[in-house]
Backbone atoms as SQL, in Angstrom:
CREATE TABLE atoms (id INTEGER PRIMARY KEY, chain TEXT, resi INTEGER, resn TEXT, atom TEXT, x REAL, y REAL, z REAL);
INSERT INTO atoms VALUES
  (1, 'A', 1, 'MET', 'N', 103.866, 92.554, 77.166),
  (2, 'A', 1, 'MET', 'CA', 104.435, 93.887, 77.199),
  (3, 'A', 1, 'MET', 'C', 105.660, 93.873, 78.121),
  (4, 'A', 2, 'GLU', 'N', 106.753, 94.450, 77.652),
  (5, 'A', 2, 'GLU', 'CA', 107.980, 94.482, 78.439),
  (6, 'A', 2, 'GLU', 'C', 107.914, 95.577, 79.496),
  (7, 'A', 3, 'ALA', 'N', 108.756, 95.455, 80.508),
  (8, 'A', 3, 'ALA', 'CA', 108.751, 96.397, 81.634),
  (9, 'A', 3, 'ALA', 'C', 109.013, 97.827, 81.181),
  (10, 'A', 4, 'ARG', 'N', 109.920, 98.014, 80.236),
  (11, 'A', 4, 'ARG', 'CA', 110.254, 99.365, 79.761),
  (12, 'A', 4, 'ARG', 'C', 109.135, 99.973, 78.935),
  (13, 'A', 5, 'GLU', 'N', 108.257, 99.152, 78.373),
  (14, 'A', 5, 'GLU', 'CA', 107.106, 99.655, 77.627),
  (15, 'A', 5, 'GLU', 'C', 105.985, 100.070, 78.570),
  (16, 'A', 6, 'VAL', 'N', 105.890, 99.415, 79.716),
  (17, 'A', 6, 'VAL', 'CA', 104.815, 99.703, 80.670),
  (18, 'A', 6, 'VAL', 'C', 105.014, 101.076, 81.312),
  (19, 'A', 7, 'LEU', 'N', 106.214, 101.341, 81.812),
  (20, 'A', 7, 'LEU', 'CA', 106.506, 102.611, 82.480),
  (21, 'A', 7, 'LEU', 'C', 107.027, 103.614, 81.457),
  (22, 'A', 8, 'LYS', 'N', 106.284, 104.703, 81.271),
  (23, 'A', 8, 'LYS', 'CA', 106.720, 105.741, 80.332),
  (24, 'A', 8, 'LYS', 'C', 107.675, 106.721, 80.995),
  (25, 'A', 9, 'GLY', 'N', 107.446, 107.023, 82.272),
  (26, 'A', 9, 'GLY', 'CA', 108.319, 107.945, 82.971),
  (27, 'A', 9, 'GLY', 'C', 107.724, 108.362, 84.296),
  (28, 'A', 10, 'PRO', 'N', 108.518, 109.053, 85.111),
  (29, 'A', 10, 'PRO', 'CA', 108.013, 109.510, 86.408),
  (30, 'A', 10, 'PRO', 'C', 107.157, 110.758, 86.247),
  (31, 'A', 11, 'VAL', 'N', 106.274, 110.971, 87.208),
  (32, 'A', 11, 'VAL', 'CA', 105.483, 112.199, 87.274),
  (33, 'A', 11, 'VAL', 'C', 106.032, 112.993, 88.455),
  (34, 'A', 12, 'ILE', 'N', 106.638, 114.135, 88.159),
  (35, 'A', 12, 'ILE', 'CA', 107.247, 114.969, 89.190),
  (36, 'A', 12, 'ILE', 'C', 106.383, 116.209, 89.385),
  (37, 'A', 13, 'THR', 'N', 105.605, 116.208, 90.447),
  (38, 'A', 13, 'THR', 'CA', 104.772, 117.349, 90.809),
  (39, 'A', 13, 'THR', 'C', 104.927, 117.597, 92.308),
  (40, 'A', 14, 'GLU', 'N', 104.320, 118.659, 92.777),
  (41, 'A', 14, 'GLU', 'CA', 104.391, 118.952, 94.202),
  (42, 'A', 14, 'GLU', 'C', 103.713, 117.850, 95.014),
  (43, 'A', 15, 'ARG', 'N', 102.573, 117.382, 94.526),
  (44, 'A', 15, 'ARG', 'CA', 101.850, 116.335, 95.236),
  (45, 'A', 15, 'ARG', 'C', 102.629, 115.014, 95.223),
  (46, 'A', 16, 'SER', 'N', 103.238, 114.685, 94.091),
  (47, 'A', 16, 'SER', 'CA', 103.992, 113.432, 94.041),
  (48, 'A', 16, 'SER', 'C', 105.229, 113.495, 94.935),
  (49, 'A', 17, 'ALA', 'N', 105.803, 114.685, 95.115),
  (50, 'A', 17, 'ALA', 'CA', 106.947, 114.837, 96.022),
  (51, 'A', 17, 'ALA', 'C', 106.526, 114.578, 97.460),
  (52, 'A', 18, 'ILE', 'N', 105.343, 115.015, 97.830),
  (53, 'A', 18, 'ILE', 'CA', 104.818, 114.754, 99.177),
  (54, 'A', 18, 'ILE', 'C', 104.571, 113.257, 99.363),
  (55, 'A', 19, 'LEU', 'N', 104.031, 112.603, 98.328),
  (56, 'A', 19, 'LEU', 'CA', 103.752, 111.168, 98.413),
  (57, 'A', 19, 'LEU', 'C', 105.040, 110.341, 98.511),
  (58, 'A', 20, 'MET', 'N', 106.134, 110.844, 97.916),
  (59, 'A', 20, 'MET', 'CA', 107.409, 110.111, 97.973),
  (60, 'A', 20, 'MET', 'C', 107.885, 109.930, 99.408),
  (61, 'A', 21, 'GLU', 'N', 107.598, 110.899, 100.269),
  (62, 'A', 21, 'GLU', 'CA', 107.994, 110.797, 101.669),
  (63, 'A', 21, 'GLU', 'C', 107.261, 109.664, 102.375),
  (64, 'A', 22, 'GLU', 'N', 106.093, 109.276, 101.839),
  (65, 'A', 22, 'GLU', 'CA', 105.298, 108.187, 102.409),
  (66, 'A', 22, 'GLU', 'C', 105.552, 106.851, 101.714),
  (67, 'A', 23, 'GLY', 'N', 106.522, 106.818, 100.783),
  (68, 'A', 23, 'GLY', 'CA', 106.838, 105.579, 100.081),
  (69, 'A', 23, 'GLY', 'C', 105.955, 105.309, 98.889),
  (70, 'A', 24, 'GLN', 'N', 105.323, 106.358, 98.330),
  (71, 'A', 24, 'GLN', 'CA', 104.473, 106.211, 97.160),
  (72, 'A', 24, 'GLN', 'C', 105.101, 106.985, 96.005),
  (73, 'A', 25, 'TYR', 'N', 105.217, 106.329, 94.859),
  (74, 'A', 25, 'TYR', 'CA', 105.845, 106.927, 93.687),
  (75, 'A', 25, 'TYR', 'C', 104.853, 106.943, 92.538),
  (76, 'A', 26, 'THR', 'N', 104.870, 108.017, 91.749),
  (77, 'A', 26, 'THR', 'CA', 103.915, 108.199, 90.672),
  (78, 'A', 26, 'THR', 'C', 104.615, 108.052, 89.326),
  (79, 'A', 27, 'PHE', 'N', 104.012, 107.255, 88.444),
  (80, 'A', 27, 'PHE', 'CA', 104.539, 107.020, 87.104),
  (81, 'A', 27, 'PHE', 'C', 103.455, 107.252, 86.066),
  (82, 'A', 28, 'GLU', 'N', 103.864, 107.700, 84.885),
  (83, 'A', 28, 'GLU', 'CA', 102.957, 107.685, 83.741),
  (84, 'A', 28, 'GLU', 'C', 103.160, 106.327, 83.087),
  (85, 'A', 29, 'VAL', 'N', 102.063, 105.637, 82.774),
  (86, 'A', 29, 'VAL', 'CA', 102.156, 104.271, 82.279),
  (87, 'A', 29, 'VAL', 'C', 101.415, 104.119, 80.952),
  (88, 'A', 30, 'HIS', 'N', 101.644, 103.000, 80.294),
  (89, 'A', 30, 'HIS', 'CA', 100.976, 102.680, 79.037),
  (90, 'A', 30, 'HIS', 'C', 99.477, 102.545, 79.291),
  (91, 'A', 31, 'PRO', 'N', 98.630, 103.055, 78.402),
  (92, 'A', 31, 'PRO', 'CA', 97.177, 103.004, 78.634),
  (93, 'A', 31, 'PRO', 'C', 96.605, 101.596, 78.774),
  (94, 'A', 32, 'ALA', 'N', 97.230, 100.604, 78.176),
  (95, 'A', 32, 'ALA', 'CA', 96.712, 99.237, 78.246),
  (96, 'A', 32, 'ALA', 'C', 97.316, 98.434, 79.397),
  (97, 'A', 33, 'ALA', 'N', 98.198, 99.029, 80.186),
  (98, 'A', 33, 'ALA', 'CA', 98.861, 98.309, 81.274),
  (99, 'A', 33, 'ALA', 'C', 97.896, 98.059, 82.428),
  (100, 'A', 34, 'THR', 'N', 97.962, 96.855, 82.981),
  (101, 'A', 34, 'THR', 'CA', 97.140, 96.514, 84.138),
  (102, 'A', 34, 'THR', 'C', 97.945, 96.738, 85.414),
  (103, 'A', 35, 'LYS', 'N', 97.283, 96.634, 86.567),
  (104, 'A', 35, 'LYS', 'CA', 97.977, 96.813, 87.840),
  (105, 'A', 35, 'LYS', 'C', 99.061, 95.758, 88.034),
  (106, 'A', 36, 'VAL', 'N', 98.806, 94.538, 87.583),
  (107, 'A', 36, 'VAL', 'CA', 99.792, 93.466, 87.704),
  (108, 'A', 36, 'VAL', 'C', 100.998, 93.772, 86.815),
  (109, 'A', 37, 'ASP', 'N', 100.758, 94.258, 85.590),
  (110, 'A', 37, 'ASP', 'CA', 101.861, 94.639, 84.695),
  (111, 'A', 37, 'ASP', 'C', 102.717, 95.728, 85.331),
  (112, 'A', 38, 'ILE', 'N', 102.067, 96.728, 85.923),
  (113, 'A', 38, 'ILE', 'CA', 102.774, 97.851, 86.538),
  (114, 'A', 38, 'ILE', 'C', 103.605, 97.365, 87.728),
  (115, 'A', 39, 'LYS', 'N', 103.012, 96.519, 88.564),
  (116, 'A', 39, 'LYS', 'CA', 103.722, 95.980, 89.729),
  (117, 'A', 39, 'LYS', 'C', 104.966, 95.210, 89.291),
  (118, 'A', 40, 'ASN', 'N', 104.813, 94.330, 88.309),
  (119, 'A', 40, 'ASN', 'CA', 105.950, 93.525, 87.839),
  (120, 'A', 40, 'ASN', 'C', 107.027, 94.408, 87.220),
  (121, 'A', 41, 'ALA', 'N', 106.635, 95.445, 86.483),
  (122, 'A', 41, 'ALA', 'CA', 107.606, 96.332, 85.840),
  (123, 'A', 41, 'ALA', 'C', 108.426, 97.101, 86.874),
  (124, 'A', 42, 'VAL', 'N', 107.752, 97.651, 87.901),
  (125, 'A', 42, 'VAL', 'CA', 108.469, 98.411, 88.938),
  (126, 'A', 42, 'VAL', 'C', 109.403, 97.500, 89.722),
  (127, 'A', 43, 'GLU', 'N', 108.937, 96.305, 90.068),
  (128, 'A', 43, 'GLU', 'CA', 109.785, 95.366, 90.804),
  (129, 'A', 43, 'GLU', 'C', 110.986, 94.933, 89.974),
  (130, 'A', 44, 'GLU', 'N', 110.802, 94.740, 88.674),
  (131, 'A', 44, 'GLU', 'CA', 111.903, 94.309, 87.809),
  (132, 'A', 44, 'GLU', 'C', 112.923, 95.424, 87.585),
  (133, 'A', 45, 'ILE', 'N', 112.456, 96.633, 87.336),
  (134, 'A', 45, 'ILE', 'CA', 113.364, 97.731, 86.996),
  (135, 'A', 45, 'ILE', 'C', 114.088, 98.276, 88.228),
  (136, 'A', 46, 'PHE', 'N', 113.352, 98.508, 89.322),
  (137, 'A', 46, 'PHE', 'CA', 113.929, 99.172, 90.491),
  (138, 'A', 46, 'PHE', 'C', 114.313, 98.225, 91.622),
  (139, 'A', 47, 'LYS', 'N', 114.019, 96.927, 91.505),
  (140, 'A', 47, 'LYS', 'CA', 114.391, 95.917, 92.511),
  (141, 'A', 47, 'LYS', 'C', 113.848, 96.264, 93.897),
  (142, 'A', 48, 'VAL', 'N', 112.556, 96.588, 93.965),
  (143, 'A', 48, 'VAL', 'CA', 111.879, 96.876, 95.222),
  (144, 'A', 48, 'VAL', 'C', 110.635, 95.996, 95.320),
  (145, 'A', 49, 'LYS', 'N', 110.049, 95.900, 96.503),
  (146, 'A', 49, 'LYS', 'CA', 108.840, 95.125, 96.732),
  (147, 'A', 49, 'LYS', 'C', 107.644, 96.070, 96.698),
  (148, 'A', 50, 'VAL', 'N', 106.721, 95.856, 95.757),
  (149, 'A', 50, 'VAL', 'CA', 105.534, 96.698, 95.609),
  (150, 'A', 50, 'VAL', 'C', 104.405, 96.097, 96.443),
  (151, 'A', 51, 'THR', 'N', 103.764, 96.936, 97.269),
  (152, 'A', 51, 'THR', 'CA', 102.668, 96.448, 98.106),
  (153, 'A', 51, 'THR', 'C', 101.298, 96.848, 97.565),
  (154, 'A', 52, 'ARG', 'N', 101.229, 97.942, 96.785),
  (155, 'A', 52, 'ARG', 'CA', 99.930, 98.421, 96.308),
  (156, 'A', 52, 'ARG', 'C', 100.115, 99.244, 95.046),
  (157, 'A', 53, 'VAL', 'N', 99.144, 99.127, 94.126),
  (158, 'A', 53, 'VAL', 'CA', 99.151, 99.930, 92.900),
  (159, 'A', 53, 'VAL', 'C', 97.770, 100.536, 92.719),
  (160, 'A', 54, 'ALA', 'N', 97.713, 101.856, 92.559),
  (161, 'A', 54, 'ALA', 'CA', 96.466, 102.563, 92.264),
  (162, 'A', 54, 'ALA', 'C', 96.630, 103.233, 90.905),
  (163, 'A', 55, 'THR', 'N', 95.645, 103.067, 90.021),
  (164, 'A', 55, 'THR', 'CA', 95.735, 103.657, 88.691),
  (165, 'A', 55, 'THR', 'C', 94.619, 104.672, 88.489),
  (166, 'A', 56, 'LEU', 'N', 94.881, 105.634, 87.604),
  (167, 'A', 56, 'LEU', 'CA', 93.851, 106.596, 87.243),
  (168, 'A', 56, 'LEU', 'C', 94.062, 107.058, 85.820),
  (169, 'A', 57, 'ARG', 'N', 92.958, 107.277, 85.139),
  (170, 'A', 57, 'ARG', 'CA', 92.988, 107.773, 83.764),
  (171, 'A', 57, 'ARG', 'C', 92.577, 109.231, 83.757),
  (172, 'A', 58, 'THR', 'N', 93.317, 110.035, 83.000),
  (173, 'A', 58, 'THR', 'CA', 93.005, 111.446, 82.860),
  (174, 'A', 58, 'THR', 'C', 92.675, 111.696, 81.397),
  (175, 'A', 59, 'PRO', 'N', 91.439, 112.060, 81.074),
  (176, 'A', 59, 'PRO', 'CA', 91.108, 112.320, 79.673),
  (177, 'A', 59, 'PRO', 'C', 91.761, 113.608, 79.182),
  (178, 'A', 60, 'GLY', 'N', 92.056, 113.662, 77.892),
  (179, 'A', 60, 'GLY', 'CA', 92.653, 114.853, 77.308),
  (180, 'A', 60, 'GLY', 'C', 91.678, 116.018, 77.314),
  (181, 'A', 61, 'LYS', 'N', 92.222, 117.217, 77.214),
  (182, 'A', 61, 'LYS', 'CA', 91.388, 118.424, 77.236),
  (183, 'A', 61, 'LYS', 'C', 91.431, 119.110, 75.878),
  (184, 'A', 62, 'MET', 'N', 90.360, 119.811, 75.562),
  (185, 'A', 62, 'MET', 'CA', 90.324, 120.624, 74.355),
  (186, 'A', 62, 'MET', 'C', 91.104, 121.904, 74.636),
  (187, 'A', 63, 'LYS', 'N', 92.012, 122.247, 73.748),
  (188, 'A', 63, 'LYS', 'CA', 92.822, 123.459, 73.886),
  (189, 'A', 63, 'LYS', 'C', 92.620, 124.307, 72.642),
  (190, 'A', 64, 'ARG', 'N', 92.762, 125.600, 72.813),
  (191, 'A', 64, 'ARG', 'CA', 92.517, 126.510, 71.705),
  (192, 'A', 64, 'ARG', 'C', 93.608, 127.577, 71.688),
  (193, 'A', 65, 'VAL', 'N', 94.163, 127.815, 70.508),
  (194, 'A', 65, 'VAL', 'CA', 95.124, 128.888, 70.302),
  (195, 'A', 65, 'VAL', 'C', 94.594, 129.704, 69.132),
  (196, 'A', 66, 'GLY', 'N', 94.000, 130.834, 69.446),
  (197, 'A', 66, 'GLY', 'CA', 93.380, 131.645, 68.400),
  (198, 'A', 66, 'GLY', 'C', 92.213, 130.900, 67.793),
  (199, 'A', 67, 'ARG', 'N', 92.242, 130.720, 66.493),
  (200, 'A', 67, 'ARG', 'CA', 91.139, 130.014, 65.834),
  (201, 'A', 67, 'ARG', 'C', 91.393, 128.520, 65.697),
  (202, 'A', 68, 'TYR', 'N', 92.545, 128.057, 66.117),
  (203, 'A', 68, 'TYR', 'CA', 92.900, 126.647, 65.983),
  (204, 'A', 68, 'TYR', 'C', 92.510, 125.888, 67.245),
  (205, 'A', 69, 'VAL', 'N', 91.833, 124.785, 67.045),
  (206, 'A', 69, 'VAL', 'CA', 91.384, 123.964, 68.159),
  (207, 'A', 69, 'VAL', 'C', 92.146, 122.642, 68.118),
  (208, 'A', 70, 'GLY', 'N', 92.643, 122.216, 69.264),
  (209, 'A', 70, 'GLY', 'CA', 93.369, 120.948, 69.356),
  (210, 'A', 70, 'GLY', 'C', 92.963, 120.211, 70.612),
  (211, 'A', 71, 'ARG', 'N', 93.642, 119.111, 70.852),
  (212, 'A', 71, 'ARG', 'CA', 93.315, 118.285, 72.006),
  (213, 'A', 71, 'ARG', 'C', 94.609, 117.724, 72.578),
  (214, 'A', 72, 'THR', 'N', 94.717, 117.730, 73.910),
  (215, 'A', 72, 'THR', 'CA', 95.864, 117.103, 74.551),
  (216, 'A', 72, 'THR', 'C', 95.615, 115.597, 74.655),
  (217, 'A', 73, 'SER', 'N', 96.645, 114.839, 74.836),
  (218, 'A', 73, 'SER', 'CA', 96.549, 113.379, 74.871),
  (219, 'A', 73, 'SER', 'C', 95.904, 112.891, 76.164),
  (220, 'A', 74, 'ASP', 'N', 95.248, 111.736, 76.074),
  (221, 'A', 74, 'ASP', 'CA', 94.775, 111.048, 77.273),
  (222, 'A', 74, 'ASP', 'C', 95.992, 110.483, 77.992),
  (223, 'A', 75, 'ARG', 'N', 95.924, 110.393, 79.334),
  (224, 'A', 75, 'ARG', 'CA', 97.039, 109.881, 80.128),
  (225, 'A', 75, 'ARG', 'C', 96.537, 108.833, 81.105),
  (226, 'A', 76, 'LYS', 'N', 97.432, 107.928, 81.471),
  (227, 'A', 76, 'LYS', 'CA', 97.159, 106.982, 82.550),
  (228, 'A', 76, 'LYS', 'C', 98.325, 107.058, 83.503),
  (229, 'A', 77, 'LYS', 'N', 98.017, 107.250, 84.798),
  (230, 'A', 77, 'LYS', 'CA', 99.044, 107.336, 85.831),
  (231, 'A', 77, 'LYS', 'C', 98.860, 106.198, 86.813),
  (232, 'A', 78, 'ALA', 'N', 99.948, 105.850, 87.472),
  (233, 'A', 78, 'ALA', 'CA', 99.912, 104.823, 88.511),
  (234, 'A', 78, 'ALA', 'C', 100.644, 105.349, 89.729),
  (235, 'A', 79, 'ILE', 'N', 100.013, 105.195, 90.894),
  (236, 'A', 79, 'ILE', 'CA', 100.652, 105.532, 92.162),
  (237, 'A', 79, 'ILE', 'C', 101.021, 104.201, 92.817),
  (238, 'A', 80, 'VAL', 'N', 102.330, 103.972, 92.942),
  (239, 'A', 80, 'VAL', 'CA', 102.860, 102.691, 93.405),
  (240, 'A', 80, 'VAL', 'C', 103.373, 102.861, 94.831),
  (241, 'A', 81, 'THR', 'N', 102.878, 102.018, 95.745),
  (242, 'A', 81, 'THR', 'CA', 103.349, 102.010, 97.124),
  (243, 'A', 81, 'THR', 'C', 104.348, 100.875, 97.276),
  (244, 'A', 82, 'ILE', 'N', 105.526, 101.193, 97.820),
  (245, 'A', 82, 'ILE', 'CA', 106.543, 100.155, 98.002),
  (246, 'A', 82, 'ILE', 'C', 106.644, 99.794, 99.476),
  (247, 'A', 83, 'ALA', 'N', 107.302, 98.683, 99.747),
  (248, 'A', 83, 'ALA', 'CA', 107.425, 98.176, 101.111),
  (249, 'A', 83, 'ALA', 'C', 108.157, 99.182, 101.994),
  (250, 'A', 84, 'GLU', 'N', 107.800, 99.171, 103.264),
  (251, 'A', 84, 'GLU', 'CA', 108.392, 100.101, 104.229),
  (252, 'A', 84, 'GLU', 'C', 109.895, 99.860, 104.350),
  (253, 'A', 85, 'GLY', 'N', 110.644, 100.944, 104.398),
  (254, 'A', 85, 'GLY', 'CA', 112.087, 100.862, 104.515),
  (255, 'A', 85, 'GLY', 'C', 112.808, 100.843, 103.174),
  (256, 'A', 86, 'GLN', 'N', 112.070, 100.684, 102.073),
  (257, 'A', 86, 'GLN', 'CA', 112.686, 100.703, 100.757),
  (258, 'A', 86, 'GLN', 'C', 112.446, 102.053, 100.101),
  (259, 'A', 87, 'ARG', 'N', 113.280, 102.386, 99.102),
  (260, 'A', 87, 'ARG', 'CA', 113.082, 103.614, 98.354),
  (261, 'A', 87, 'ARG', 'C', 113.638, 103.426, 96.956),
  (262, 'A', 88, 'ILE', 'N', 113.245, 104.314, 96.062),
  (263, 'A', 88, 'ILE', 'CA', 113.732, 104.286, 94.689),
  (264, 'A', 88, 'ILE', 'C', 114.686, 105.469, 94.533),
  (265, 'A', 89, 'PRO', 'N', 115.979, 105.214, 94.392),
  (266, 'A', 89, 'PRO', 'CA', 116.957, 106.314, 94.330),
  (267, 'A', 89, 'PRO', 'C', 116.821, 107.175, 93.086),
  (268, 'A', 90, 'PHE', 'N', 116.160, 106.669, 92.053),
  (269, 'A', 90, 'PHE', 'CA', 115.936, 107.419, 90.805),
  (270, 'A', 90, 'PHE', 'C', 115.231, 108.754, 91.072),
  (271, 'A', 91, 'PHE', 'N', 114.342, 108.768, 92.062),
  (272, 'A', 91, 'PHE', 'CA', 113.545, 109.952, 92.373),
  (273, 'A', 91, 'PHE', 'C', 114.226, 110.914, 93.314),
  (274, 'A', 92, 'GLU', 'N', 115.295, 110.509, 93.969),
  (275, 'A', 92, 'GLU', 'CA', 115.945, 111.369, 94.965),
  (276, 'A', 92, 'GLU', 'C', 116.513, 112.623, 94.300),
  (277, 'A', 93, 'GLY', 'N', 116.257, 113.756, 94.905),
  (278, 'A', 93, 'GLY', 'CA', 116.758, 115.025, 94.383),
  (279, 'A', 93, 'GLY', 'C', 115.903, 115.613, 93.282),
  (280, 'A', 94, 'ALA', 'N', 114.761, 114.988, 92.977),
  (281, 'A', 94, 'ALA', 'CA', 113.889, 115.515, 91.917),
  (282, 'A', 94, 'ALA', 'C', 112.934, 116.535, 92.482);
């Protein structure tokens, strides 16, 4: 799997903004990606040193609009900790 396939995009929330101050960045990732895949992808794309990767899966929820029932997609997120003193400029100002 290529680096651009592993990382789907950033997760910009209030909690992830707080984590950015501590050097932790949150990404939505491919469901089959492993921690090693995620680490290599972040290091290759952003040219930073990754020290830790934590992953979590969020199952989709049942949603209802009137009589129609649907389901949101399952998601996998990764919280990536980078080496002290480094930062990812992509997230600045978000």
